[in-house]
C-alpha positions in Angstrom: 1.3 74.5 9.0 -0.2 76.8 6.4 -1.7 75.5 3.2 0.8 77.5 1.0 3.7 76.0 2.8 2.3 72.5 2.3 1.9 73.2 -1.4 5.5 74.5 -1.6 6.8 71.4 0.3 4.9 69.1 -2.1 6.3 70.9 -5.1 9.8 70.4 -3.7 9.2 66.7 -3.2 7.8 66.3 -6.8 10.8 68.1 -8.2 13.3 65.8 -6.3 11.8 62.3 -6.8 13.1 61.7 -10.4 16.5 63.0 -9.3 16.6 60.5 -6.4 15.9 57.6 -8.7 18.6 58.7 -11.1 21.1 59.2 -8.3 20.4 55.8 -6.9 21.1 54.2 -10.3 24.2 56.2 -10.9 25.6 55.5 -7.4 25.0 51.8 -7.9 26.9 51.8 -11.2 29.7 53.8 -9.6 30.0 51.5 -6.7 30.2 48.5 -9.0 32.9 50.3 -11.1 34.9 51.2 -7.9 34.8 47.6 -6.6 36.0 46.2 -10.0 38.7 48.9 -10.2 39.9 47.9 -6.8 40.6 44.4 -8.0 37.4 42.7 -7.1 36.6 39.8 -9.5 32.9 40.4 -9.7 30.3 42.5 -8.1 28.4 39.6 -6.3 31.7 38.5 -4.8 32.1 42.0 -3.3 28.5 42.4 -2.1 29.1 40.7 1.2 31.9 42.9 2.4 32.1 46.4 3.8 35.0 48.6 4.8 33.1 51.0 7.0 32.6 50.2 10.7 28.9 50.5 11.8 29.9 53.1 14.4 31.6 55.3 11.8 30.2 58.9 12.0 29.7 58.9 8.2 26.9 56.5 8.8 25.1 58.8 11.3 21.5 59.3 10.3 20.5 62.5 8.6 17.4 64.0 10.1 16.8 60.6 11.7 17.0 58.8 8.3 19.6 56.1 8.3 21.5 55.0 5.2 19.6 51.8 5.2 16.2 53.6 5.3 17.4 55.9 2.6 18.4 52.9 0.4 15.1 51.2 1.0 13.1 54.2 -0.1 15.3 54.9 -3.1 15.6 51.3 -4.2 11.8 50.8 -3.8 11.2 54.0 -5.8 13.5 52.8 -8.6 12.1 49.3 -8.7 8.5 50.3 -8.6 8.9 53.5 -10.7 7.2 55.5 -8.0 6.0 59.1 -8.4 6.8 61.8 -5.9 3.8 61.3 -3.7 4.5 57.5 -3.5 8.1 58.2 -2.6 7.1 60.4 0.3 4.5 57.8 1.4 7.2 55.0 1.2 9.5 57.1 3.3 6.7 57.7 5.8 6.0 54.0 6.0 9.6 53.4 7.0 9.4 56.1 9.7 10.7 59.2 7.9 8.5 62.2 8.2 8.2 64.4 5.1 10.6 67.1 6.2 13.1 64.5 7.5 12.9 62.7 4.1 13.4 65.9 2.1 16.5 66.7 4.1 17.9 63.2 3.9 17.2 63.0 0.2 19.5 66.0 -0.4 22.1 65.3 2.2 22.8 61.5 1.7 23.9 61.9 -1.9 26.0 65.0 -1.0 27.7 63.0 1.8 28.6 60.2 -0.6 29.6 62.4 -3.5 33.2 62.9 -2.5 33.7 59.8 -0.3 34.7 56.7 -2.3 34.4 54.4 0.7 31.0 55.6 1.7 29.8 55.4 -1.9 31.1 51.8 -2.2 29.4 51.0 1.1 26.2 52.4 -0.2 26.5 50.3 -3.4 27.2 47.2 -1.3 24.1 47.8 0.8 22.0 48.7 -2.2 22.8 45.4 -3.8 21.9 43.4 -0.7 18.8 45.3 0.6 15.4 44.2 -0.3 13.3 47.2 -1.0 
């Protein structure tokens, strides 16, 4: 890989990291609102349930990055206020190569954007996963 491509890839990661943290926070708030709107008494009461079967194709990994790994990276980034380099390092520590992480970081939010069930599932897992 050429050095200029490496610099360009790093610039892309730096540009995306703050957006990932903001998206994670927004999706958690949305999932909480959806669960309450659906008649759930409180968020913690809802946290142990899921309406998506583990074999559902919507949960298929993106570039090898599962939803659970995506959540662990994003939640860790939000909780620890990580910079772009640290987000990439965190993803790598969980088995996601730089290119795979970049693809997943764009595609997981896109997959959830118009899918209320998937966004709610994400919120449920986000609330239960230890970063």
